[in-house]
N, C-alpha and C positions, 0 to 999 in steps of 0.2 A: 498212887495218887488217886484221890477221890474224884468221882465224876462231878461235873459242874452242876450247881444247884440252879436249874433253869428258872424256877419261879423267882428266886432272889435276883438272878442276873437280869431278868426282864424288868423287875421293879427298879433296879438301879439305873438301867438304861432309860426307862421312861421318866424317872425322876430327873436325870440329867437333861433330857430333852425339855422337860417342863421348866427347869431352871434357865435353860437357854431362851425359852419363850419369854420368861420374865425379864431376862437380861435385855433382849431385843426391845421389849415394851418400854423399859426404863430408859434405854438409850434413845429411843424415838421420842419419848416425852421430853427428855432433856434437850434434844436437838430442836424441838419445836419452841422451846423456851430460849433458844440461842445459847444453851449451856452444854457442858460435857460432863457426863457422869462417869468418873473414873473408879467407882466402886461397884458398878453394875455386875461385873464378872467375878467378883470375889467368891461367891458360892461355887461357881464353876471351877475356879482354881483349886478349891478345896476338894472337890469331887473328882477332878481329872485323873489322879493316880489310880483310883479304883476303876474308873471307866476304862482307862487304857489297858489295865490288866485283863478286864473282861474281853475287850476287843482283841487283845493278843491271843486269848484262848479260843474265841469263837471264829474270828476272821483274821488270822495272823498276818496277812499281807495288806491290811487296811491302809497302812501308811503309804504304800506304793500304788494301790489300786483306786483309792479315793482321792480325788483332786484336792489340793490344798489351795485355799483362797487367801492371798496375802492381805486382803482388806478385811477379812473376818477370821480371826485365829481359831474360832470355835466351830466353824462350818464343817471342816473335815471330820471332826469327832462326832458332830451331830449326824451327818450323813452316814458315817460308819456305824453309829449306834442304831439308826433305823434299819440298816442292812442286817446288823447282828440280831436285832429283835425278830426280823423275819426268819432268819436262819434258825433261831432258837424255837420260835413258836410253831414253825411249819416243817421242822426237820422230819418228823415221823410221816407227815402227809407226803412230803417229797419222796421219801424212800418208798412208800407204798404206791404212789401214783406213777413214779418213774420205773417201777418194776425192779427195784434193787433193795432187797431186805438183807443184804450182806452186812456183816459187822463193819462199823466205821472205826477209824484209827485216829486218835487225838495225839498230835505231836507233843503236847504237854505231858503225855504219859511215857515218853522216851526217858531213858536214864538221864538224870540231871546233868551229868558231864556232857552228854551229847546235845541236849536241847539248849542248855545254857551256853554252850559253845557255838551252836548254830543260830540261835535266836536272832541276833542283830542282823546278820546278812539275810536270813530268811524273810524277816519282816520288810526288808527293803527290796525284795524280789530277786536277790542274788543267790539262787538256789545252789548253784555249783560251788560257790565260795562257802556257803553254809556247811556243805559236806566237808570241805577242806578244814574249816575251823573246828568242826566237831572232832575230826581226826587229830588235830593238833592238841585239843583239850585232853583227849584220852591219853595221848603220848605224854603230855605234861603231868597228868595225874599219876600215871604209872611210874614215871621218873621220880616224882615226889614220894610215892609209896615205898620204893626200894632205895631211895636216896642216891640217885645217880644222875649225871648229866652226860656221861661219856658215850652212851649209846642211845639209840632211839628206834621207834617204830618196830620193824620186824626183828632186828637184832635184840631190841629191848625185850620183847615178849618171848623170843626164843630163849634168852638167858633166864628171864624171870620164871618161866615154866619148864625149865630144863629138868631132866630126871636126875642130874647130878646133885650131889649134896651141896648145901650152901658153903661158901667160902667167906673169909673175912671181908672181902670187898665185893662179894656177889651173893646177896641174899636171894632167896627164891620165894615164889608165890605158890601157895597151896590152897585149894578149895577146902572149906571146913570138913567135908566128907572124905577128903583124900587120906587113905590109909596105906598108901605106898604099894597097893596091890596092883594086879593086872588091869582092873578097870580104871583105877586112878591114873595109871601111866598112859592108858589109852586116851583118857580125857585130856591129860596134859598135851599129848601129841596132837589131839584134835584142836585144842585151843591155839597151839603154835601154828598149825596149818591154817586155821580160820583167820587168825590175826594177820598172817602173811597175805592171805587173799584179800582181806579188807584194805590193807595198806597198798598192796601192789595193783589190785584190780579196781579199786574204788578211789582211794585217796589220790594216788599218783595221776591217773587220768583226769580226775576232777580239777587238779591243780593246773592243767594246761589251759592257758588263757585263750588259745586260738580255737578252742572247741565251742560249739553252740551251747547256749544256756540250756540247762535241764528243765524239764517240766516239774511241777510240784510233786506229781506222783513218783517220778523217777528219784527225785531228791529224798522224798520221804522214805522210799524203800531202802535207799542207801543209808540214811540215818538210822533206820531200824536195824540194819545189819550191824552198824557200829554200836548200837545200843546193847545188842546181845554181848558183844565183846566187853563193853564197859561194865556190864553187870558181873561177868565172871571176874574181871580184875578187881572190882570194888569189893566183891564177896571174899576174895582170897585173903588168906592170912600171910603175913610176912614171916618167913622162917630164916633165922640167922644161925651162925655157928654157936655152939654151946659156950 
């Protein structure tokens, strides 16, 4: 996935804020005339889908961290746009001034199965559930890939990457570089063990409702772990019986 075009995003956000300024001016003028302008926000409606995608990339939790005003449907997006502009325009300055030049990680760069599965809960601040949903998405995609619903999670990946030859009802997954040699078999064993660790040590604890909410960093680390697994499964070829 390509990096965000900062200049374009800043321009889109500024345009949205300017449109909202115009909307407010029109509504105020109409109110002074004792009228109601029901078309003032039409340009904002048209731009909202683009702005929301930018906000989702730059500040993924904006829906839960920026207050929603029931009397002004656009205020939340306007405030979130201002915050996003600051984050985009001063990101390098913040890294330098705060003494952290370490690489940053964008959740949008996770494997699509993981981020698409986690996105909804993540944006509402439910980080633990976002990890659970990402795991569910990987499980579902793996089941779809080898056309089974009979097994799931650890059993599913154990059978999919088994060293055994495929059977009529049990296709296998093999990475493109798998030549059935010693290294390939070691890789399969590692994937099976890694998948079991992800489901047993990450997914299962995350599903416990009585545990405290995760921090964003903790959840992102766990999503990244699942992203590694998703890429292996996605890259793998389905091998069936002749």
